[in-house]
Every structure is written in structure tokens, then in C-alpha cells.
C-alpha positions, -999 to 999 in steps of 0.1 A, spaced: -496 739 134 -494 710 109 -486 673 108 -449 665 111 -456 630 98 -485 606 96 -473 589 128 -485 616 152 -514 637 159 -521 665 183 -549 681 203 -547 716 218 -570 738 237 -572 770 258 -574 768 296 -584 802 309 -580 796 346 -544 807 353 -528 791 323 -529 782 286 -527 744 281 -515 728 249 -519 690 246 -499 670 219 -501 633 216 -475 612 198 -471 574 194 -436 560 190 -415 533 205 -379 537 216 -352 516 231 -335 526 264 -298 527 268 -284 541 300 -248 545 308 -233 557 341 -202 557 362 -197 533 390 -183 544 424 -179 527 457 -213 536 471 -238 519 449 -269 497 448 -263 465 428 -294 448 413 -279 426 385 -284 389 388 -247 385 394 -216 406 394 -182 414 407 -170 444 428 -138 454 445 -123 477 470 -110 510 456 -79 506 435 -78 468 437 -54 450 432 -33 480 442 -35 490 478 -67 508 488 -64 546 498 -67 561 532 -99 574 547 -124 554 526 -160 549 533 -177 526 508 -210 508 508 -225 483 484 -261 474 488 -269 441 469 -306 436 462 -325 408 447 -363 403 442 -383 386 468 -379 348 464 -341 351 461 -312 352 486 -277 366 478 -245 345 479 -213 366 483 -179 350 477 -146 367 484 -122 358 456 -94 377 472 -93 393 506 -65 412 524 -75 440 548 -53 454 577 -56 430 606 -62 442 642 -81 430 672 -118 435 666 -110 450 632 -108 484 648 -87 501 621 -96 490 585 -126 466 582 -153 452 559 -187 449 576 -211 423 561 -247 427 570 -266 396 558 -300 409 569 -298 401 605 -265 405 625 -236 424 609 -201 409 611 -167 426 609 -140 411 587 -103 419 584 -70 402 578 -70 374 552 -93 348 567 -123 356 545 -105 347 513 -123 320 494 -153 320 518 -189 324 509 -217 341 528 -254 341 523 -281 366 531 -311 356 551 -334 377 529 -332 394 495 -307 421 505 -271 422 517 -250 453 526 -212 453 524 -194 483 540 -157 490 538 -137 516 557 -101 525 560 -83 548 585 -54 572 579 -26 547 578 -15 512 566 -31 501 534 -35 466 520 -46 451 487 -83 450 497 -108 426 483 -123 412 452 -159 398 457 -185 382 434 -222 379 441 -250 359 427 -287 356 435 -301 322 443 -337 314 435 -357 300 463 -392 306 450 -409 287 422 -426 320 411 -391 331 398 -385 298 378 -399 281 348 -399 243 342 -382 228 312 -405 200 302 -387 166 304 -386 147 271 -382 112 285 -412 99 306 -404 88 342 -368 101 339 -365 134 358 -403 136 358 -419 169 368 -450 160 388 -474 173 414 -461 163 449 -474 131 465 -485 152 495 -510 171 472 -544 154 472 -564 157 439 -601 151 445 -627 135 422 -633 161 394 -665 166 374 -653 201 363 -622 221 365 -604 253 355 -568 249 345 -544 278 335 -507 277 326 -482 294 304 -460 276 279 -434 281 252 -425 258 223 -392 256 204 -393 275 171 -373 248 153 -396 220 165 -421 210 138 -435 180 157 -473 180 156 -479 153 182 -472 163 218 -487 165 252 -482 194 277 -495 175 307 -512 143 317 -531 129 346 -532 91 353 -543 68 381 -521 42 399 -524 18 369 -512 45 345 -546 48 329 -549 84 316 -580 104 326 -572 138 312 -544 155 291 -538 184 268 -518 184 237 -518 185 199 -520 161 170 -523 165 132 -560 170 138 -554 200 161 -551 209 197 -571 186 220 -583 180 255 -587 144 264 -612 134 292 -615 97 302 -605 85 268 -626 110 248 -604 133 227 -621 166 221 -605 186 192 -606 223 201 -617 236 167 -622 273 163 -607 279 197 -571 271 189 -554 269 155 -554 235 138 -525 237 114 -505 263 133 -489 263 168 -505 283 195 -474 282 216 -443 300 203 -409 309 216 -423 334 241 -447 325 269 -484 323 260 -511 319 287 -539 293 281 -569 286 304 -590 254 299 -624 251 315 -641 217 315 -677 210 327 -690 175 326 -726 186 333 -729 206 301 -704 186 280 -685 218 272 -649 230 271 -641 267 275 -608 280 261 -595 314 271 -565 326 251 -552 360 240 -581 378 257 -607 357 238 -631 331 252 -644 302 230 -667 273 240 -664 239 223 -692 213 227 -680 177 231 -709 153 239 -685 124 247 -675 141 280 -710 144 294 -713 131 330 -677 120 331 -659 120 365 -622 120 368 -611 99 398 -590 115 425 -556 107 440 -540 103 406 -506 116 393 -503 148 373 -471 152 353 -459 179 329 -453 165 295 -463 131 282 -469 101 305 -458 74 280 -435 68 250 -465 67 226 -466 105 223 -438 131 227 -438 158 254 -441 194 246 -406 206 235 -407 238 256 -412 253 290 -442 256 313 -448 282 340 -475 292 365 -496 259 363 -527 263 384 -557 240 389 -592 247 404 -620 222 410 -647 246 397 -654 265 365 -646 302 358 -664 324 334 -648 347 308 -649 378 330 -632 360 359 -605 346 336 -599 381 321 -593 395 356 -572 365 368 -541 378 385 -509 362 399 -524 364 434 -553 340 427 -540 307 439 -551 273 425 -571 256 452 -560 221 440 -526 229 425 -507 262 426 -473 273 412 -456 272 446 -428 250 458 -449 228 482 -472 217 453 -445 202 431 -417 177 429 -392 191 403 -357 179 397 -331 207 396 -322 199 360 -357 210 350 -357 244 368 -345 276 353 -347 311 368 -356 340 345 -361 377 348 -392 381 326 -417 357 341 -452 372 344 -456 365 381 -419 367 392 -406 392 418 -385 416 397 -396 450 409 -363 463 421 -348 498 417 -321 505 392 -285 508 404 -279 542 420 -247 559 432 -246 577 465 -222 606 474 -190 593 489 -155 602 498 -144 579 470 -154 606 445 -123 626 453 -101 598 439 -108 613 404 -92 593 377 -65 579 399 -85 547 408 -120 536 417 -138 507 431 -148 485 402 -182 469 396 -189 445 368 -222 428 361 -223 393 347 -253 373 335 -248 336 340 -278 314 348 -287 319 385 -279 287 405 -307 268 421 -307 243 450 -296 208 440 -309 176 454 -313 140 445 -333 129 475 -368 115 475 -397 135 486 -413 130 520 -447 137 535 -436 165 557 -462 192 560 -441 222 569 -426 229 535 -415 265 529 -435 287 505 -407 313 506 -377 319 527 -355 290 537 -357 262 563 -335 271 593 -320 246 617 -302 251 651 -272 228 654 -259 223 689 -227 203 692 -203 194 720 -167 190 709 -139 175 730 -104 187 723 -71 174 737 -52 203 722 -45 235 741 -62 258 716 -79 291 719 -116 296 711 -107 312 678 -87 281 668 -116 258 677 -139 281 657 -117 278 626 -114 240 630 -152 235 635 -161 259 606 -138 241 582 -152 207 593 -188 218 589 -181 233 554 -163 201 544 -191 179 559 -219 196 539 -199 201 507 -212 181 477 -241 167 498 -274 157 481 -289 188 498 -273 222 493 -271 239 527 -253 268 541 -237 273 576 -243 310 582 -231 315 617 -210 297 643 -204 305 680 -181 287 704 -186 285 742 -158 270 763 -170 242 787 -154 223 815 -125 198 816 -137 162 811 -135 143 844 -113 112 847 -89 124 820 -68 148 840 -42 122 850 -34 116 813 -40 149 796 -65 177 798 -96 173 775 -115 205 771 -151 206 760 -166 233 738 -202 240 731 -208 249 694 -239 266 681 -244 269 644 -272 280 621 -279 259 590 -300 272 561 -316 249 535 -334 265 506 -357 240 490 -368 249 454 -382 216 444 -404 203 472 -377 182 487 -375 183 525 -345 179 548 -353 162 581 -334 171 613 -323 135 617 -307 136 582 -285 165 594 -277 148 627 -267 115 610 -246 134 584 -226 151 612 -222 119 632 -210 100 602 -183 126 595 -170 126 631 -138 110 620 -130 137 595 -126 164 621 -90 175 627 -69 152 649 -72 160 686 -110 169 683 -139 146 688 -176 150 684 -195 142 717 -231 152 713 -252 165 684 -287 180 685 -306 195 656 -338 214 658 -358 235 633 -361 272 640 -398 279 647 -420 302 628 -432 336 641 -468 328 652 -498 346 637 -510 376 655 -529 409 652 -507 439 658 -517 467 658 -555 464 656 -568 456 621 -534 444 609 -532 406 608 -499 387 603 -500 349 594 -475 323 606 -443 333 590 -409 317 586 -377 334 598 -363 361 574 -396 364 555 -413 397 552 -451 397 550 -471 425 533 -507 435 539 -528 464 528 -530 494 551 -563 496 569 -588 511 546 -565 511 516 -562 489 485 -530 505 473 -507 513 503 -491 484 521 -477 477 555 -450 451 561 -436 430 590 -406 408 591 -400 376 611 -364 380 623 -339 353 632 -319 361 664 -283 350 660 -277 349 697 -299 320 704 -312 312 669 -349 318 677 -374 336 656 -392 368 667 -415 394 651 -401 428 642 -422 459 646 -448 464 619 -437 489 593 -466 513 588 -447 541 572 -466 537 539 -499 540 558 -494 577 566 -510 604 546 -477 620 535 -481 628 499 -445 620 489 -447 586 506 -480 577 490 -466 588 456 -436 565 460 -458 536 470 -479 542 439 -447 543 419 -436 509 431 -471 495 426 -472 506 389 -435 498 381 -421 476 355 -434 440 356 -466 449 375 -499 437 360 -526 464 365 -563 458 364 -589 484 356 -599 486 392 -563 490 403 -556 518 377 -588 536 389 -576 534 425 -542 548 416 -557 576 395 -580 586 424 -550 586 448 -531 609 423 -561 631 420 -563 636 457 -526 644 459 -528 669 431 -559 686 444 -550 687 481 -512 691 482 -486 716 473 -468 702 442 -431 709 438 -410 697 409 -399 665 428 -434 654 437 -446 665 402 -420 643 386 -431 613 406 -467 618 396 -458 621 359 -437 589 362 -467 571 377 -490 582 348 -462 570 324 -463 536 341 -501 534 338 -499 542 301 -483 508 295 -516 492 303 -541 481 276 -568 505 263 -595 483 280 -578 487 314 -574 524 309 -609 531 296 -627 537 329 -601 561 342 -590 579 311 -611 611 317 -601 615 353 -564 608 344 -564 636 318 -581 660 342 -555 652 369 -526 658 344 -543 691 336 -546 701 372 -510 691 379 -497 715 352 -518 742 368 -505 737 403 -469 726 400 -444 752 415 -412 758 396 -385 784 395 -373 801 363 -392 807 331 -401 771 324 -398 735 336 -401 701 320 -406 665 332 -398 637 307 -406 600 312 -409 570 288 -445 575 279 -453 610 290 -436 644 289 -448 676 305 -436 711 298 -448 743 315 -437 778 306 -445 811 324 -464 837 303 -465 874 309 -496 884 291 -487 921 289 -453 914 272 -461 882 254 -441 879 221 -448 844 212 -431 811 220 -427 775 211 -426 740 225 -409 710 209 -402 674 219 -373 654 207 -354 622 216 -326 623 241 -293 607 231 -290 571 244 -322 573 264 -359 563 261 -372 595 277 -380 626 258 -366 661 259 -388 692 258 -373 724 246 -386 760 247 -380 787 222 -357 765 202 -358 754 166 -354 716 169 -350 702 134 -350 667 148 -381 672 169 -409 646 168 -435 674 172 -435 712 179 -460 739 186 -455 776 178 -474 802 198 -476 833 176 -475 868 192 -511 874 181 -523 844 201 -537 866 230 -551 894 209 -588 884 209 -591 877 246 -613 897 269 -597 918 296 -607 893 323 -593 864 303 -561 883 295 -554 890 331 -556 854 344 -533 838 319 -500 829 335 -486 797 319 -487 775 289 -487 737 291 -473 712 266 -481 675 272 -467 648 250 -481 613 251 -461 582 239 -493 561 242 -528 571 232 -547 548 257 -562 578 277 -578 593 246 -610 571 244 
């Protein structure tokens, strides 16, 4: 064995209990490119896209059974719009139909009525199913979808450049106490083309606009200003260079008036700066905290800010090093209810450090559409426009029931008088059109997601002239506030009353009632599982009893019959001891975008060790375990250090135990590849392992007994390899293992 290049190294050893193990480590980075075919049973996870019925715009075929599952991260809802829609019409849509499941109550659609209409999910998933029978085909449908951000965790703030115009500030309902110390953490970017050396990232002032603390940069360097004393953060942040760049950098500032010190935690390093001018200073409470500069005397940071959190106590270096997204600021946190942010300053992104972007890749399920061959298929196209956010120009209020995720739901109860002899379906169409027109282009963006009509009695005293029928209308209104702006019930009521005259001739609004849909109340169910007050359509998660890895979940549902909230049954499926379920839970826990601490990695490794030691390992479970280890390897060396030995031993044990058919098996992932080959010691004539790149993929390919000229690394096992073994050793050898590491974090 020899070096293939200076970029890789290897380590191999004998393992004389049932197998021969060979370890090879290799460090290289590759880009992933995946290409696949789309069909009409698919999971869609792009931020936006378009999909159609099979063969659109030609007529769809007979006997189709299609399903599209549209998924977004938590903190988003899905908005679906039918650009075109023509499906065979029949009472109850009993022949051909499209079923739309928005997360609560499925609805069947057919005919042409859905064309141009939009529907919104109540959670982060929407399921669209389409079926056709054996006769009569129509054009079908063309639909677009987009995710709508409803959580601040999924959005950054573009720092306003003009003070007091579209200002981004902490909400008036947030009370800032007197401060003699604080810890403040945030992430920021700065435009690469901006060479301005004088800027502020944030500022805190009192009612008279007197500034009491701010952070920024001048030609002297980065500074923290406390009560008029500007402390230059020498040796902690660069003086002549920018700390913030075009990508987000996290910075934590720790101020302590009792010692006159400022701590700076940046890029995993903690510095202390002594500034005697801030000794015994107290920052008065009830001030105004804004992002950017508070005056025209100095520019605002020309960039973006994310995950701004403030605590009224100091944190040490170790605490800051372990600070996670789940640690909320006790004074200010990066949640909707803490901020007043104009829509123009919000922008959703997919790569934010604390965003909810752990969603599976698109996957195709078996379907009868497959037999269409090349004749025609359902089409799916992904687009990447900026996800829309809720728009509002209304002032903030002091309401204390602001949503931290999920939307605000309102029950609308209306009585409509009609002098026309119309059916219930006609009244439904008239009211639906009027409601959509009423709320269109309003200062609040709201969605009417369900309408039901209930015929009433004839109005007394009008029979001698003409019959006036009354209809009870129940509707559900959804308002998704992303910028701390609240919508009061009375605002909705007055909006409806003021638009009474715009309803179709022959109809008149009689009574209007608007009520918020209540939360599901906190409770313990089953014992040891506590669920807090929860808004409708929101799913809460908690650790399984006795576990720090597996999670249970429970959803607060919204009943579309009477528009009331109710708890669903707790989902404790992840709390079982089923090895495959536990492995899948660990796979999600360590997936892309997850920040793992040393303790969390150790917990995951111990769970994997238990699975490998206690369970029968087939190729499917083995593949999941290898993928989890691959995910872990993306962590830093310091995070992996405590668990490295146990992880390597568990990978060894996995190779010993995994069951496979045939002479060999291999599992390839982005950071780890495992190959195992059966060995017959009595007829062993040598062998080889090699690892090479797969075409258009970031995973690796392991080959046995092949001469791979393009291989990154290869190991040859000569026929003489077993000659000097004792008889006992000779008899127990049954397999050889080849393990290829894309990262070297476990070798410490």
C-alpha cells in the first residue's frame, strides 16, 4: 500500500474476531448534483414551484391516481393557486376529482370553479390528490405553490438606511429594565462593496433621544458606546478591517459595569477589553432599541441582521460557546412578538442558522402514472422567487396574545338577507366572492379558508311584498403576522360592515360577529408529557420521557365544523424502542442545518452504540446508521473529540454485525463509505477495495476486485495475507472491512 497523493492518508489493522478490518481515511470536498425524473406522486419541498395534472394541457388519461405532498419547514404555510382548472364535473365530484387537504379538512374540487382561486394550508404541509375514472377526460389543472414565512426565525432584517423611516425597533410592548450589565448576541452581514468606516448596527435611546448604548465602527475601530463613553474594542475586533462580511457572522457582546469590562465572543474566541469610563454606569429602562443608527450623524450598517437576542446578565466564554438557537433572550428574543418590523425590511432565506429547514428531499412514490411511459407525464417545475411575507401598514397595539408561530384565526359569523330565489351554492359563491373582494388589498393580509352556508327563515313582515330569505354564514379567517402587527376583531367587523354595499344586488348584510379562535389549553397527557398553551394548527414537540434525543409531538387542531380548537392525540411513536424508528429520529436530529453540541453528539453515539450492539443489523438499518455518522462528521473537531473513540468502535462493530447477501456490500454517504467483503479463508486468493467518485453525486462508490484508475484510494489484499496466522485465527476470519472517511474529525 502506498500514498496515492499527499491529500490522503490511511490506517489499516487486523480484526481477528470474525473479520479482517481495513480502515482508510481520506479528506476531500465534492459538490452534489442530483438529477431525477418527476412523476405524479411526489413530495415537493422547493420554496415555490408549478405542477400539473398528467398530460396538461392535453386531456388527462383514464384511471389516474396522483398525489403531490407539498412540504415547507415549520414557520411557513403553503399557498396554492390554480392557474387553470377543468376537471369532469359531477354532483359531489364522484367521478374525476381533485382533493385538497390543507392540514385539517379535505375538500373535493371538480368542474371549473377553482380556476384562479388560492388556498392556504393551516400548517406546513398540503396534500393534493387527483383521480380520474375510466371515461370522460378534461384538460385538468395547472397549479403553482409558494411558501409564506410566518416565523421570524426564517427571516433576516435588512437594516434601514434612513432613521425613523421604516425603522426596525423592539416592540413597545417589550419592557427593557434598568441595565448594569448585559449579554447581547446577533448575526450580521455587510455589503462587500461598501467601504464606509462609520456605521452603527444598533442603538438604544430614551424618550428624549439621548443614546445610552450602541455598537458600530469608526476609523478608530469597532466600538461599544455606554452612556456617552465610546470603548474601542482593540485586540478583540479588527481596527482597519471589517469583521462583518457578505456572509453572516455571529458576535456576542458582554458588558459589566461592576468591573468596567467588555467581553467579545467572535469566531470561537473570547476577548476582554477594559474600559474604565463605563464603571458603575446604569442604562435606564423603558428606552427604544432600533437596528441601525438612531440619527443622521452616523450611517446605519449597510447589511442584514439576524437572531438579535438580549439578556440582562453576563455570560462567560463557555456558556457563549455552547449557546444554541433554543436559548431565548430574556429581554429581547428573535421572535415576532418582540419586534416591530416593516415588511420592506423582512426577507426570508433558506440558510439562516436558526431557521427551520430540515425537510426531506423530493421523492417519487410508485403510481399508475408510471405506465404512461414517454407519452405524457405530470409536470413539476421548481422556481425560486423570494418567498412572500405578510404585508401591513398598520400601527402596533398593546395586545398580549401575539402569535409566536402559527397564525391568528378568527370565526366570522354573518347573517345575510337575500331577496333572490337562489340556492345555497349560489349564496356560497356570492358571499365567497364578496369576502375575497372585501379583504383584497387591505392593510392586513388575511385569508378566508373555509365558508359554510346555513339557510334560515323568511323575514317576517316582508312576505306581502316579496320573500326575503336569511342565510347564516360561517367563515374562518387566517391572519399571519410576521412583524408584530396585530389585527383586532373589531377591525375585521368594521371592515365587513363598511363593505356591505359592495355585496351583489339583492343581498344585504344583517349581523356580523367576529371572535378569535381560542388556544388549546395547557395540560399533561399522558403522565410526564406536558403541553403548553398552543395556537390552532401548531404542533408542539417535547422530549420523550427519559430521553434527550427522541421527541414526542402533539398538534392543536382546528375543527372546520364549528371553528373551535382541540388537542389531537399525543404522537409518541418516536418514544418506542424500535431500532429503525430511533435511527430515523437520530437521522432527522443530525440532518443538514442542525447545530450539534458535544453533549448531543455523545448522546447520539451512545444511542447508535446501543442499536449496533443490541439489534440485528440489516442493510437498510446499517445504511441509516452510516448516514447518521456521516452527518455527525460535519461537526467541528472540538465537538467530536469526546465521542471519537466510541464512534470508531461502533463503526467497527457495525461492520462486524451487518447482514448482507452476496459476496460483498457497500454503503456510501457524503462523509463516510463502508465496504464489507466475505472471505473464505481456505480458498482466499487475494482481493482489493477502491473508492472513487460517483458521476454527478457527492457520495462515493466502493468497488471490489476492480482496477479503478480514477480511484481516490485503493487497498490490495495479496494472496499471502493470511499465511502467518495461527489455526485459531485462520478459522475465525470471515470478512474484510474497508472504511473511507471524508472528514478526519474522529481521529483525535
